[in-house]
C-alpha positions as CSV (number, residue, x, y, z in Angstrom):
1,X,-5.0,23.6,12.2
2,X,-5.2,20.2,13.0
3,X,-8.6,20.8,15.1
4,X,-9.6,23.4,13.0
5,X,-9.5,21.1,9.8
6,X,-11.1,18.1,12.0
7,X,-13.9,20.3,12.8
8,X,-14.4,20.9,9.4
9,X,-13.8,17.7,8.1
10,X,-16.4,16.4,10.6
11,X,-19.0,18.5,9.8
12,X,-18.7,17.4,5.9
13,X,-18.3,13.8,6.6
14,X,-21.6,14.3,8.8
15,X,-23.4,15.9,5.6
16,X,-22.2,12.7,3.6
17,X,-22.8,10.3,6.2
18,X,-26.7,11.7,6.4
19,X,-26.8,11.6,2.4
20,X,-27.8,7.7,2.9
21,X,-27.0,5.7,0.0
22,X,-24.4,7.4,-2.8
23,X,-23.7,5.8,-6.1
24,X,-20.3,5.0,-6.9
25,X,-18.7,8.0,-9.0
26,X,-16.1,5.5,-10.4
27,X,-17.8,2.2,-11.2
28,X,-15.4,-0.4,-12.3
29,X,-12.4,1.0,-10.2
30,X,-11.3,-1.3,-7.3
31,X,-10.8,2.5,-5.6
32,X,-14.2,3.6,-6.0
33,X,-15.3,3.9,-2.4
34,X,-12.2,6.5,-2.0
35,X,-12.9,8.1,-5.0
36,X,-16.2,8.8,-4.7
37,X,-15.3,10.1,-1.1
38,X,-13.1,12.5,-2.5
39,X,-15.1,14.1,-5.0
40,X,-18.0,14.6,-2.4
41,X,-15.4,16.3,-0.3
42,X,-14.0,18.5,-3.4
43,X,-10.3,16.8,-2.5
44,X,-8.3,16.2,-5.9
45,X,-7.0,12.7,-7.1
46,X,-3.2,12.6,-6.3
47,X,-0.1,11.0,-5.4
48,X,1.4,13.6,-3.7
49,X,3.6,13.1,-0.2
50,X,1.2,15.4,1.4
51,X,-2.1,14.9,3.5
52,X,-5.6,15.1,1.4
53,X,-7.6,17.5,3.2
54,X,-5.8,20.1,5.2
55,X,-4.1,18.6,7.9
56,X,-5.7,14.9,7.2
57,X,-5.2,12.3,5.4
58,X,-8.1,10.2,4.2
59,X,-8.4,6.7,3.8
60,X,-11.5,4.5,3.1
61,X,-12.7,0.8,3.0
62,X,-15.5,-0.8,1.8
63,X,-16.9,-2.4,5.3
64,X,-17.1,-5.8,4.3
65,X,-13.4,-6.0,2.9
66,X,-10.4,-7.9,4.7
67,X,-8.1,-6.0,2.3
68,X,-4.7,-4.7,3.4
69,X,-5.0,-0.8,3.8
70,X,-2.3,1.4,2.0
71,X,-0.8,3.4,3.9
72,X,1.8,5.2,1.6
73,X,4.0,4.7,-1.5
74,X,7.7,5.2,-1.3
75,X,10.6,3.8,-3.5
76,X,13.4,1.6,-2.3
77,X,16.8,3.0,-2.3
78,X,19.4,3.2,-3.6
79,X,17.0,5.6,-5.9
80,X,20.1,5.9,-8.7
81,X,19.9,2.0,-8.8
82,X,16.2,2.2,-9.9
83,X,16.1,-1.1,-8.5
84,X,12.0,-1.8,-9.7
85,X,12.4,-1.1,-13.3
86,X,16.1,-1.9,-13.6
87,X,16.9,-5.2,-11.4
88,X,13.7,-6.9,-9.9
89,X,11.4,-6.7,-13.4
90,X,13.8,-7.6,-16.0
91,X,16.1,-10.0,-13.6
92,X,13.6,-11.6,-11.2
93,X,10.2,-10.8,-13.1
94,X,8.3,-13.2,-14.6
95,X,5.7,-13.5,-17.6
96,X,3.0,-11.1,-17.4
97,X,-0.3,-13.6,-17.4
98,X,-1.4,-11.4,-20.3
99,X,2.0,-11.2,-22.3
100,X,0.9,-11.3,-25.9
101,X,-2.9,-10.4,-25.7
102,X,-3.2,-7.1,-23.7
103,X,0.8,-6.4,-23.7
104,X,3.2,-7.2,-25.8
105,X,4.8,-11.0,-26.3
106,X,7.6,-10.0,-24.1
107,X,5.7,-7.8,-20.8
108,X,7.2,-9.2,-17.7
109,X,5.8,-8.8,-14.2
110,X,6.7,-8.4,-10.4
111,X,4.1,-8.4,-7.9
112,X,5.0,-9.4,-4.3
113,X,2.9,-8.4,-1.3
114,X,5.7,-9.6,1.3
115,X,6.3,-9.1,4.9
116,X,8.9,-9.7,7.8
117,X,7.7,-13.2,9.3
118,X,7.9,-15.5,6.3
119,X,9.2,-16.1,2.5
120,X,6.5,-15.2,-0.2
121,X,6.5,-18.4,-3.0
122,X,9.2,-17.0,-4.8
123,X,11.6,-16.4,-1.9
124,X,11.2,-13.0,-0.9
125,X,10.8,-11.4,2.6
126,X,11.4,-8.3,4.2
127,X,14.0,-7.6,6.9
128,X,14.9,-5.3,9.7
129,X,18.9,-4.2,10.4
130,X,18.7,-2.4,13.8
131,X,22.0,-1.6,13.5
132,X,22.0,-0.2,9.6
133,X,18.6,1.1,11.0
134,X,16.9,0.3,8.0
135,X,14.2,-2.1,6.3
136,X,15.3,-4.0,3.3
137,X,13.9,-6.9,0.8
138,X,15.8,-10.5,0.6
139,X,15.9,-13.1,-1.5
140,X,15.9,-16.9,-0.8
141,X,16.5,-18.9,-3.8
142,X,16.0,-22.2,-1.6
143,X,12.5,-21.0,-0.6
144,X,11.1,-20.9,-4.5
145,X,8.1,-23.1,-4.4
146,X,8.1,-26.0,-7.1
147,X,5.4,-24.5,-8.8
148,X,7.6,-21.8,-9.7
149,X,10.3,-24.5,-11.5
150,X,10.3,-22.8,-14.6
151,X,11.0,-19.6,-13.2
152,X,13.7,-21.1,-10.6
153,X,15.9,-22.0,-13.3
154,X,15.5,-18.4,-15.3
155,X,16.9,-17.4,-11.8
156,X,19.3,-19.9,-11.7
157,X,20.8,-19.3,-15.4
158,X,20.4,-15.7,-15.0
159,X,21.4,-13.7,-11.7
160,X,22.2,-16.9,-9.9
161,X,21.2,-18.3,-6.4
162,X,22.3,-15.4,-4.2
163,X,20.8,-12.6,-2.8
164,X,19.6,-9.4,-4.3
165,X,22.4,-7.0,-5.2
166,X,22.0,-4.4,-4.3
167,X,19.0,-5.2,-2.0
168,X,16.3,-2.6,-2.1
169,X,15.9,-0.8,1.7
170,X,14.8,2.2,2.9
171,X,16.2,3.8,6.1
172,X,14.3,4.4,9.6
173,X,14.3,8.4,8.2
174,X,12.6,7.6,5.3
175,X,9.9,5.7,7.2
176,X,9.5,8.7,9.6
177,X,9.6,11.2,7.3
178,X,6.4,9.8,5.5
179,X,4.9,9.2,8.6
180,X,5.1,12.9,9.7
181,X,4.3,14.3,6.7
182,X,1.7,12.0,4.9
183,X,0.2,10.0,7.8
184,X,0.4,12.2,11.1
185,X,-3.5,12.8,11.2
186,X,-5.0,10.1,9.6
187,X,-9.2,9.6,9.1
188,X,-10.6,6.7,8.1
189,X,-13.8,6.1,6.5
190,X,-15.8,2.4,6.2
191,X,-18.8,2.4,3.4
192,X,-21.3,-0.1,3.7
193,X,-22.3,-1.4,-0.1
194,X,-25.2,-2.4,-2.0
195,X,-26.5,-2.4,-5.2
196,X,-29.6,-0.5,-6.1
197,X,-31.4,-0.6,-9.6
198,X,-28.2,-2.0,-11.3
199,X,-25.5,0.6,-9.4
200,X,-22.9,-0.1,-7.0
201,X,-23.9,2.5,-4.0
202,X,-22.5,3.5,-1.0
203,X,-22.9,4.7,2.8
204,X,-20.4,6.0,4.3
205,X,-21.1,5.5,8.1
206,X,-18.1,4.7,10.2
207,X,-15.5,7.6,10.7
208,X,-12.4,7.4,13.0
209,X,-9.7,9.4,13.9
210,X,-6.1,8.4,14.3
211,X,-3.5,10.8,15.5
212,X,0.2,11.0,15.9
213,X,2.0,7.2,14.8
214,X,5.7,6.6,15.8
215,X,8.3,4.9,14.0
216,X,8.6,2.8,16.9
217,X,5.3,1.0,16.4
218,X,5.6,1.2,12.6
219,X,8.9,-0.9,13.1
220,X,7.3,-3.2,16.0
221,X,4.3,-3.8,13.4
222,X,6.8,-4.9,10.6
223,X,8.5,-6.9,12.9
224,X,5.4,-8.8,13.6
225,X,4.0,-9.6,10.0
226,X,1.6,-6.5,10.1
227,X,2.6,-4.0,7.8
228,X,3.8,-5.6,4.1
229,X,5.5,-4.5,1.2
230,X,3.6,-4.3,-2.1
231,X,5.5,-4.4,-5.3
232,X,3.1,-3.8,-8.3
233,X,5.1,-3.4,-11.5
234,X,5.2,-4.8,-14.9
235,X,7.7,-3.8,-17.8
236,X,5.3,-1.0,-19.4
237,X,4.1,0.6,-16.1
238,X,5.2,0.3,-12.7
239,X,2.1,1.0,-10.8
240,X,4.2,2.0,-7.2
241,X,5.9,0.6,-4.1
242,X,3.7,0.6,-1.3
243,X,3.3,-0.2,2.8
244,X,0.4,-1.5,3.6
245,X,-1.0,-2.7,6.8
246,X,-3.7,-5.4,8.5
247,X,-6.5,-2.6,8.9
248,X,-7.1,-4.2,12.4
249,X,-3.5,-3.2,13.1
250,X,-4.2,1.0,12.8
251,X,-4.7,1.1,16.3
252,X,-1.2,-0.2,17.0
253,X,0.5,2.3,15.1
254,X,-1.2,5.5,16.6
255,X,-0.8,6.8,20.0
256,X,-4.5,8.6,19.9
257,X,-7.7,7.1,18.3
258,X,-10.9,8.7,18.2
259,X,-14.6,7.5,17.0
260,X,-15.6,10.5,14.9
């Protein structure tokens, strides 16, 4: 199945490559490069925990971007605690920059892109507990930057100076399942961009395939700081918790790399 889908996908991507410059189908959307590619491939946009094209997950980026690549969405455990909307947002969140204008006056935000090599300026950090076999997020009050003095007082007077209780976490089993069901076969496409007659256009001309990621490689990349946990929530909407990777580190996650 994987080889058959790869052959079909290779043919379709080659046809798209030969089309040259293609107008962005989702102007104003940061994900326009991926949405346009999915439209060309007749892939329905979805948040399912399944691959996009047969056995293959599609990921795409602008060639000039240095942005992190989203691997998958996965809300932290314990699930019944609903940690993001019930703990992180109300107890550790801060006023949203558009509160009182675009959103209600009491709109709060919790946006953090964190890794395991250092605390963020708000004191959050990713950790690995090898004995408990889990990845978890911790909070260190002492690491809050002075720029956030007002928020630091909010934390001190609210939940106090201790760690998050309970800590958000993901088991090694959770990660392994994601790798095997969502990312086992990854097709990565890069697109050049330029404006033609006032419209942003893409040229899809770099296509790579990655096969067989391993949990051991994933954990090594977490430990080295190349894989991040990305929270993106506000009071009115949780955009989902994501695991993201530095694009150059993809080779280290997968056992096989194919130039398509």
